[in-house]
C-alpha positions in Angstrom: -31.7 -4.0 -1.3 -32.4 -3.5 -5.0 -29.5 -4.1 -7.3 -27.7 -7.0 -8.8 -24.2 -8.5 -8.4 -21.7 -6.9 -10.7 -20.9 -10.2 -12.5 -24.5 -10.4 -13.7 -24.4 -7.1 -15.4 -24.5 -7.7 -19.2 -21.4 -6.4 -20.9 -19.8 -4.9 -17.9 -16.4 -6.4 -18.7 -16.5 -5.0 -22.3 -15.0 -1.7 -23.3 -17.6 1.1 -23.6 -18.0 3.3 -26.6 -16.9 6.6 -25.0 -15.3 9.8 -26.2 -11.6 10.2 -25.6 -11.0 10.8 -21.9 -8.1 11.9 -19.6 -8.1 11.2 -15.9 -6.6 14.1 -13.9 -5.7 13.0 -10.4 -4.7 15.2 -7.5 -2.6 13.3 -4.9 -0.3 10.4 -5.7 -1.1 7.7 -3.1 -2.0 4.1 -3.7 -5.7 5.0 -3.7 -5.2 7.3 -6.7 -3.2 4.7 -8.5 -6.1 2.2 -7.9 -8.5 4.7 -9.5 -6.2 5.3 -12.5 -5.9 1.5 -12.9 -9.6 1.0 -12.8 -10.1 3.6 -15.6 -7.3 1.9 -17.6 -8.8 -1.5 -17.2 -12.3 -0.5 -18.2 -11.6 2.1 -20.9 -7.8 2.2 -21.5 -7.9 5.8 -20.3 -4.5 7.5 -19.7 -4.0 9.7 -16.7 -2.0 12.7 -15.4 -1.5 12.7 -11.6 -0.5 15.8 -9.7 1.4 15.5 -6.4 3.6 17.6 -4.1 6.4 15.0 -4.3 7.2 12.0 -6.5 5.4 9.1 -4.9 6.2 5.4 -4.8 2.7 4.5 -5.9 3.1 6.4 -9.2 6.8 5.6 -9.7 7.5 4.4 -13.3 3.9 4.0 -14.1 3.2 3.5 -17.8 -0.5 4.3 -17.4 -0.1 7.6 -15.6 2.2 10.6 -15.8 3.2 11.8 -12.4 3.6 15.6 -12.4 5.3 17.0 -9.3 4.0 20.4 -8.2 5.7 21.4 -4.9 3.1 23.9 -3.8 0.1 21.9 -4.8 -1.7 22.6 -1.5 -1.9 26.3 -2.4 -5.2 27.0 -4.0 -4.0 29.3 -6.7 -1.2 26.9 -7.6 -3.6 24.0 -7.8 -6.2 25.8 -9.9 -3.6 27.4 -12.3 -2.0 23.9 -12.8 -5.4 22.3 -13.6 -6.3 25.1 -16.0 -2.9 24.7 -17.7 -3.6 20.9 -18.2 -7.0 21.6 -19.5 -5.5 23.9 -22.2 -3.1 21.2 -23.3 -5.9 18.6 -23.6 -8.9 20.6 -24.9 -9.8 17.7 -27.2 -10.5 15.3 -24.4 -13.1 14.8 -21.7 -11.2 15.6 -18.4 -12.3 13.7 -15.3 -10.9 15.3 -12.1 -10.4 12.9 -9.2 -9.0 13.3 -5.8 -8.9 11.3 -2.6 -8.1 14.0 -0.1 -10.8 15.9 1.8 -9.1 19.2 1.6 -8.7 18.9 -2.2 -12.4 17.8 -2.5 -13.4 21.0 -0.7 -11.1 23.2 -2.9 -12.6 21.6 -6.1 -16.2 22.2 -4.9 -15.5 25.7 -3.8 -14.1 26.5 -7.3 -16.6 24.3 -9.3 -17.6 27.0 -11.7 -14.0 27.9 -12.6 -13.0 24.3 -13.1 -16.1 23.4 -15.1 -15.4 26.4 -17.3 -12.0 24.9 -18.0 -13.6 21.7 -19.1 -13.5 19.4 -16.1 -16.0 16.8 -15.1 -16.5 17.2 -11.3 -18.4 14.2 -9.8 -18.8 15.8 -6.4 -21.7 16.9 -4.2 -22.8 20.5 -3.8 -21.1 22.7 -1.2 -24.1 22.7 1.2 -24.2 18.9 1.1 -20.5 18.7 1.6 -20.7 21.0 4.7 -23.4 18.7 6.2 -21.8 15.3 5.6 -18.1 16.1 6.0 -18.8 17.3 9.6 -19.1 14.4 11.9 -21.6 16.3 13.9 -23.7 16.8 10.9 -23.3 13.2 10.0 -24.6 12.2 13.5 -27.6 14.5 13.1 -28.7 12.9 9.9 -28.1 9.4 11.3 -30.2 10.2 14.4 -33.1 11.3 12.1 -32.9 8.1 10.2 -32.4 5.8 13.2 -28.9 4.8 12.1 -26.7 3.9 15.2 -23.7 6.2 16.0 -21.3 6.2 19.0 -21.9 8.6 21.9 -19.9 11.7 21.3 -18.7 14.8 23.2 -17.9 17.7 20.8 -15.1 20.1 22.0 -15.1 23.5 20.4 -11.4 24.2 20.5 -11.8 27.9 19.5 -14.1 28.4 22.5 -11.6 26.5 24.6 -8.9 28.9 23.6 -11.1 31.9 24.4 -11.8 30.5 27.8 -8.2 30.2 28.7 -6.7 27.6 26.5 -4.8 24.8 28.2 -5.8 26.0 31.6 -9.5 25.6 30.8 -9.1 21.9 29.7 -9.5 20.2 33.1 -12.9 21.9 33.5 -14.4 20.2 30.4 -17.1 17.6 31.2 -16.5 14.4 29.4 -19.3 11.9 30.3 -17.7 8.9 28.7 -15.9 5.8 30.0 -12.3 5.5 29.0 -10.8 4.4 26.7 -12.2 6.8 24.1 -11.5 7.8 20.5 -10.6 11.3 19.5 -10.9 12.7 16.0 -11.5 16.0 14.2 -15.0 16.8 13.1 -13.7 18.1 9.8 -10.7 16.3 8.1 -10.0 19.3 5.8 -9.4 21.6 8.8 -7.3 18.8 10.5 -4.9 18.7 7.6 -3.6 22.2 8.2 -2.9 21.9 11.9 0.3 20.7 13.4 1.2 19.6 16.9 3.3 17.0 18.7 2.0 13.5 18.3 -0.7 14.4 15.7 -2.4 11.3 14.2 -5.4 10.8 12.0 -7.3 9.2 14.9 -6.3 9.2 18.6 -6.9 6.3 20.9 -7.0 7.8 24.4 -6.7 5.6 27.5 -7.1 8.2 30.3 -8.4 11.6 31.2 -4.8 12.8 31.7 -4.0 11.7 28.1 -7.1 13.5 26.8 -6.3 16.7 28.7 -2.7 16.7 27.2 -4.1 16.2 23.7 -6.7 19.0 24.0 -3.9 21.2 25.4 -1.8 20.7 22.3 -4.9 21.6 20.2 -5.4 24.8 22.2 -1.7 25.7 21.8 -1.9 25.2 18.1 -5.1 27.3 17.8 -7.0 24.5 16.0 -10.0 26.4 14.5 -12.4 23.4 14.4 -14.3 21.0 16.6 -12.6 17.9 18.1 -14.8 14.9 18.9 -14.4 12.6 21.8 -16.3 9.4 21.1 -17.3 6.3 22.9 -15.0 3.4 22.1 -16.8 0.5 20.4 -15.0 -2.7 21.6 -13.5 -5.2 19.2 -10.4 -5.6 17.2 -9.7 -4.3 13.7 -11.6 -7.3 12.1 -14.8 -5.8 13.5 -14.4 -2.7 11.4 -16.3 -2.5 8.1 -16.0 -0.3 5.0 -18.7 0.7 2.6 -18.3 2.4 -0.8 -21.3 3.9 -2.6 -22.0 6.0 -5.7 -25.1 8.1 -6.1 -25.7 9.5 -9.6 -27.0 12.8 -10.7 -30.5 11.4 -11.1 -30.7 10.4 -7.5 -30.1 6.6 -7.9 -27.5 4.8 -5.8 -25.9 2.8 -8.6 -23.0 1.2 -6.8 -22.6 -0.4 -3.4 -19.8 -2.5 -1.9 -19.1 -3.6 1.6 -16.2 -5.4 3.2 -14.7 -6.5 6.5 -11.5 -4.9 7.5 -8.8 -7.4 8.4 -5.9 -5.0 9.1 -5.5 -1.2 9.5 -2.5 1.0 8.9 -0.7 2.2 11.9 1.4 5.1 10.8 0.3 8.4 12.4 -0.9 10.0 9.2 -2.8 7.0 8.0 -4.0 5.4 11.3 -7.2 3.6 10.9 -7.1 3.4 7.1 -7.8 -0.2 6.0 -4.7 -2.1 4.6 -6.7 -5.3 4.0 -10.4 -5.8 3.3 -12.3 -9.0 2.8 -15.3 -8.3 0.5 -18.5 -9.4 2.2 -22.1 -8.3 1.6 -23.9 -6.5 4.5 -27.4 -5.7 3.4 -28.2 -3.6 6.5 -25.3 -1.4 5.9 -26.2 -1.0 2.2 -29.7 0.0 3.2 -28.4 2.5 5.8 -26.0 4.1 3.4 -28.7 4.4 0.7 -31.1 6.1 3.1 -28.4 8.5 4.3 -27.4 9.5 0.7 -31.0 9.9 -0.4 -31.7 12.0 2.7 -28.9 14.4 2.1 -29.2 14.6 -1.7 -25.6 13.4 -2.1 -24.0 13.0 -5.5 -20.8 11.1 -6.3 -18.6 8.6 -4.4 -18.9 8.2 -0.7 -17.1 6.0 1.8 -18.6 5.0 5.1 -16.7 3.7 8.2 -18.6 1.5 10.6 -18.0 -1.2 13.1 -19.9 -4.3 14.5 -20.7 -3.7 18.2 -20.3 -7.1 19.9 -22.4 -5.9 22.8 -25.5 -5.4 20.6 -24.7 -7.2 17.4 -25.5 -4.1 15.4 -23.4 -2.0 13.1 -22.4 1.4 14.5 -21.6 4.2 12.0 -18.7 6.6 12.5 -18.5 8.9 9.5 -18.9 9.3 5.7 -16.0 10.5 3.6 -16.9 12.7 0.6 -14.7 10.7 -1.7 -14.2 7.1 -2.9 -11.6 6.3 -0.3 -7.9 5.2 -0.4 -8.8 1.5 -0.4 -11.2 1.7 -3.3 -9.7 -1.1 -5.3 -11.6 -3.7 -3.2 -14.7 -2.5 -5.1 -13.2 -3.1 -8.5 -11.7 -6.4 -7.2 -15.2 -7.4 -5.9 -16.5 -7.3 -9.5 -17.7 -3.7 -10.0 -15.3 -1.4 -11.7 -15.6 2.0 -10.1 -14.8 3.9 -13.3 -17.9 2.6 -15.0 -20.6 4.2 -12.8 -18.9 7.6 -13.0 -18.5 7.5 -16.8 -22.0 6.3 -17.5 -23.4 9.1 -15.3 -21.2 12.1 -16.1 -19.8 11.3 -19.6 -22.4 9.1 -21.3 -25.3 10.6 -19.4 -27.3 7.4 -19.4 -28.8 5.4 -16.5 -27.5 2.0 -15.5 -28.8 -0.8 -13.3 -27.5 -0.5 -9.7 -24.7 -3.0 -9.1 -23.3 -4.5 -5.9 -19.7 -5.7 -5.6 -20.3 -8.9 -3.6 -17.8 -11.5 -5.0 -15.6 -12.8 -2.2 -12.1 -11.5 -2.7 -9.2 -10.4 -0.5 -7.8 -6.9 -1.1 -4.5 -6.2 0.6 -1.6 -3.7 0.2 0.6 -5.6 2.6 2.3 -8.9 2.0 0.1 -11.9 2.6 2.4 -13.5 5.1 2.3 -10.3 7.2 -1.5 -10.1 7.0 -1.8 -13.8 8.0 0.4 -13.1 11.1 -2.0 -10.5 12.4 -5.3 -12.2 11.6 -5.8 -14.2 14.8 -9.3 -15.6 14.3 -8.9 -19.2 13.0 -12.0 -19.1 10.8 -10.9 -15.8 9.1 -7.3 -17.1 8.7 -8.7 -20.3 7.0 -10.8 -18.2 4.7 -8.0 -15.9 3.5 -5.7 -18.8 3.0 -8.3 -20.5 0.8 -8.7 -17.2 -1.2 -4.9 -17.1 -1.7 -4.9 -20.7 -2.9 -7.7 -19.9 -5.4 -6.0 -16.7 -6.6 -8.6 -14.4 -5.2 -6.1 -12.0 -3.6 -5.5 -8.5 -5.2 -3.2 -5.6 -4.7 -3.7 -2.6 -6.9 0.1 -2.4 -7.4 0.4 -6.1 -8.3 1.2 -7.7 -11.6 -2.2 -8.7 -12.8 -5.9 -8.2 -12.3 -7.8 -11.2 -10.9 -11.0 -12.9 -11.7 -12.7 -10.5 -9.2 -11.5 -7.4 -11.0 -12.1 -8.7 -14.5 -15.7 -9.9 -14.4 -15.8 -10.3 -18.2 -12.7 -12.4 -18.4 -12.6 -16.1 -19.0 -12.3 -18.4 -16.0 -8.7 -19.3 -17.0 -7.6 -15.7 -17.4 -9.4 -14.8 -14.2 -7.2 -17.1 -12.1 -3.9 -15.4 -13.1 -3.4 -13.8 -9.7 -0.5 -15.6 -8.2 1.7 -15.2 -5.2 3.1 -12.1 -6.9 -0.1 -10.4 -6.1 0.7 -10.4 -2.4 4.4 -9.5 -2.5 5.6 -6.5 -0.5 4.7 -3.1 -2.0 8.1 -1.9 -0.8 9.7 -3.6 -3.8 10.1 -1.3 -6.7 7.7 -1.8 -9.6 7.7 -0.7 -13.2 4.1 -0.7 -14.5 3.4 -1.4 -18.1 0.2 -0.7 -20.0 -0.5 -3.7 -22.2 -2.8 -3.9 -25.2 -6.5 -4.9 -24.7 -7.9 -7.2 -23.5 -5.0 -7.9 -21.1 -4.9 -5.9 -17.9 -2.2 -3.4 -16.9 0.8 -5.2 -15.6 3.7 -4.4 -13.3 7.2 -5.2 -14.3 9.4 -5.6 -11.3 13.0 -4.5 -11.3 15.6 -6.5 -9.4 16.8 -3.8 -7.0 14.9 -1.6 -4.6 14.7 2.0 -5.7 15.2 5.1 -3.6 17.9 3.6 -1.4 21.0 5.4 -0.4 24.4 5.1 -2.1 25.7 3.3 1.0 22.9 0.8 0.8 23.5 0.1 -2.9 27.2 0.0 -2.7 27.2 -2.3 0.2 24.8 -4.6 -1.5 26.7 -4.6 -4.7 30.0 -5.3 -3.0 28.5 -8.1 -0.9 26.3 -9.7 -3.5 28.7 -9.6 -6.4 26.6 -7.5 -8.8 29.2 -4.8 -9.0 32.1 -7.0 -8.1 31.4 -10.3 -9.8 34.6 -11.9 -8.4 32.9 -11.9 -5.0 29.7 -13.4 -6.4 30.0 -16.6 -4.4 30.4 -14.7 -1.2 26.7 -14.0 -0.8 25.1 -16.1 2.0 22.5 -17.7 -0.4 25.4 -19.1 -2.5 26.4 -21.6 0.2 23.9 -24.1 -1.3 25.9 -24.0 -4.5 29.1 -24.6 -2.7 27.6 -27.5 -0.9 26.6 -29.0 -4.3 30.4 -29.3 -4.9 31.3 -30.9 -1.6 32.0 -34.2 -3.3 35.1 -32.6 -4.7 36.3 -31.5 -1.2 34.5 -33.9 1.2 36.7 -37.0 0.6 34.1 -39.0 -1.4 36.2 -38.1 -4.5 39.9 -38.3 -3.9 42.1 -35.9 -5.7 44.7 -37.6 -7.9 47.8 -38.9 -6.2 47.4 -37.3 -2.8 44.9 -36.7 0.1 42.7 -33.6 0.1 43.9 -30.3 1.5 42.0 -29.8 4.8 39.7 -26.9 5.6 42.1 -25.1 7.9 45.1 -25.8 5.6 43.2 -24.3 2.6 42.4 -21.1 4.5 46.0 -20.8 5.8 47.4 -21.4 2.3 45.1 -18.8 0.5 45.8 -16.1 3.1 49.5 -16.8 3.1 49.5 -16.4 -0.7 47.5 -13.2 -0.2 48.6 -11.6 -3.5 50.4 -14.5 -5.2 49.1 -14.9 -8.7 51.8 -17.3 -9.8 51.7 -21.1 -9.4 48.7 -23.5 -9.2 45.9 -24.2 -6.7 44.1 -27.5 -6.4 40.4 -27.9 -6.2 40.2 -28.6 -2.5 42.2 -25.4 -1.8 39.8 -23.4 -3.9 36.5 -24.8 -2.6 37.3 -24.9 1.1 38.4 -21.3 0.9 35.1 -20.3 -0.9 33.1 -22.2 1.7 34.9 -20.3 4.5 34.4 -17.0 2.7 30.7 -17.6 2.3 30.3 -18.5 6.0 32.1 -15.4 7.1 30.2 -13.1 4.7 26.9 -14.8 5.7 27.4 -14.5 9.4 28.4 -10.8 9.1 25.4 -10.1 6.8 22.8 -11.7 9.0 24.3 -10.3 12.2 25.0 -6.7 11.0 22.7 -6.1 8.0 19.5 -8.0 8.3 18.2 -6.4 11.6 18.7 -2.9 10.3 17.4 -3.8 6.8 14.3 -5.3 8.3 13.5 -2.1 10.2 14.3 0.0 7.1 12.2 -2.1 4.9 9.2 -1.9 7.3 9.6 1.9 7.6 9.8 2.2 3.8 6.8 0.0 3.3 4.7 2.1 5.7 5.8 5.3 4.0 4.9 3.8 0.6 1.5 2.8 1.8 0.8 6.1 3.5 1.2 8.1 0.3 1.4 11.2 2.6 3.2 13.9 0.5 4.1 15.8 3.7 5.8 12.8 5.4 9.5 12.6 5.5 11.2 9.8 3.4 12.5 7.2 5.9 16.2 7.6 6.7 18.5 4.6 6.7 19.2 3.4 10.2 22.7 4.0 11.4 23.1 0.4 12.3 22.3 -0.6 8.7 24.9 1.8 7.3 27.5 0.4 9.7 26.6 -3.1 8.8 27.0 -2.6 5.1 30.2 -0.7 5.7 31.7 -3.6 7.8 30.6 -6.3 5.3 31.9 -4.2 2.4 35.3 -3.7 4.1 35.7 -7.4 4.8 34.8 -8.1 1.1 37.4 -5.6 -0.1 40.0 -7.0 2.3 39.5 -10.5 0.9 39.4 -9.3 -2.7 43.1 -9.9 -3.5 43.4 -13.4 -2.1 40.1 -14.3 -3.8 41.4 -13.1 -7.2 44.7 -14.8 -6.5 43.2 -18.2 -5.8 41.0 -18.0 -8.9 44.0 -17.2 -11.1 46.0 -20.1 -9.6 43.0 -22.4 -10.1 43.0 -21.4 -13.8 46.7 -22.1 -13.9 46.1 -25.6 -12.5 43.8 -26.4 -15.4 46.4 -25.1 -17.9 44.4 -21.8 -18.6 45.9 -18.3 -18.5 45.0 -16.1 -15.5 43.7 -13.4 -17.9 40.5 -15.4 -18.3 39.6 -14.1 -14.8 38.4 -10.9 -16.6 35.5 -12.9 -17.9 34.2 -12.8 -14.4 33.2 -9.2 -15.0 30.3 -10.5 -17.1 27.1 -10.9 -15.0 25.5 -14.4 -14.8 28.3 -15.9 -16.9 30.7 -15.3 -14.0 28.8 -17.6 -11.7 28.8 -20.4 -14.2 32.5 -20.0 -14.9 33.4 -20.1 -11.2 31.6 -23.4 -10.9 33.2 -24.9 -14.0 36.7 -23.7 -13.3 36.5 -24.7 -9.6 35.3 -28.2 -10.5 37.6 -29.0 -13.4 40.5 -31.3 -12.5 44.0 -29.9 -12.8 46.5 -30.8 -15.5 48.4 -34.0 -14.5 52.0 -33.3 -13.7 53.9 -30.1 -14.2 52.6 -27.5 -16.7 53.8 -24.0 -17.8 52.6 -22.5 -14.6 54.4 -24.8 -12.2 54.6 -28.2 -10.6 51.5 -30.3 -9.9 50.3 -29.2 -6.4 48.9 -32.7 -5.8 52.2 -34.5 -6.6 53.6 -33.8 -3.2 52.9 -31.5 -0.3 53.9 -28.0 -1.3 55.6 -25.6 1.0 53.5 -22.5 1.9 54.8 -19.4 0.2 55.2 -16.4 2.4 
């Protein structure tokens, strides 16, 4: 293949002299954020992103304004909104981008209207779109060019309905061996149909399962063609992804290929890569170039294909008329995707074709989760080495890596750290920094979008809202253990033996709301240790299982970016767990306050100082200092020395 690695392109990392631009995105998933980030990294271009709902991918972004348009799927609403934006930004070059097939079709169908409004539309013509977006048309072109595709049976659902609908399904001839794969011929038509169990791709194990699926399609009056394809054996690591750009002069100026390591498994995103290892595949680049040249395609295209272990050849499934949701692997591989588009449509000048071939790991899931599902020892070793060298990227992570900043210095290029692979379910605040530093993500300390019960339970348990219970959190046990010398017997309290663990708990609970008198160190620390154990056991038994399930569901929702998907609801078990932990914490609030006040009295300090515990961070330090300070020898203004003699337990 002609072309050069992206890192050898002179000046690619430098900012280009371009007119003022504005990226206008339609759809707010992580793929759109990756595009917005690529434009910002290359040109410091701002963006406005339209979506049906506020999405987690765009939440708090400082490089993109997320505009929520509830009826965005309606053509008139979409077009009028875009025209309104164009009126507001008539002084800028407007680049319209989308990652959804149905929006691509709408844009192409209304090309003249949108171009008249001032938009740059880097998409193919309608006849080319009709040919390549149909999987049947894709297979026809591949057959002419000798590009391998899986054996396929096309089911005309409209004809099936005319022949009797569900009753006519058993008579269909499907000359394929099960299991098979089922998918729509046209993704734009698939978007508007709804039926039980709908998924982006269906894996079908038996004829009975196929008949049930086709029956659902007939009942829903699906107007398109449904394809039943031969299943190519091999796990997800045999899948491949290829991204290409063919410019308006007919030159393929960008090619990138990668091995899929993990796919998403939510129904609406099934089969979309969640992790890609950038690897060069010359045969795939050649096949894609021939296909794009044959069809006269213009713009970004994304090919899905798989290595067939039976033949050792790549088998091609489809081409998507868009850059793809997982496009950041291209930028991470060394070829910023914004550059080829701007050079072609904005600057109108030819560039040398580039290939993104630098080995880098792209992932939108935590690295630990990915490593768990990569079973091949050699692959696992490779991705661990990439993590160790900092060549792991996530478009929502804090920094760009060496791979996505080809012009950066070697030191700056190694700034990707473990933060790059942290869970995308944690809330992020993105911040646009000044050149030449890349866009960063500022993480907040508390997950966003959680219910009031979740937040209240966490605050009451962890002490952020109620600082007096700060030491009750399970992870504070280590701090308590650091003070065991005061209560373990290695340091004897003055004039008397230590109060025992059981005696301490009995004393504190007996003095449930007694704020007068004094409390020795062993009484204080044994009680706090017991409190931490109780809270920790309850938390891990009642909260952690539900929280794990909720976090997983939230992460899948965040990665899906499907505006039609329902926001995951908190499991009932998690709500009950938080309620129980919170009630226990509230029940123990008074004795906890009382023993703190008595401990202050023992050191000669007034109990009113306990109000200082309302100050975050400081409260934790004060608890340690007050708890570890020896009491005043002998009687003081608050009562007799509790260590002078055994004190009777007050009722």
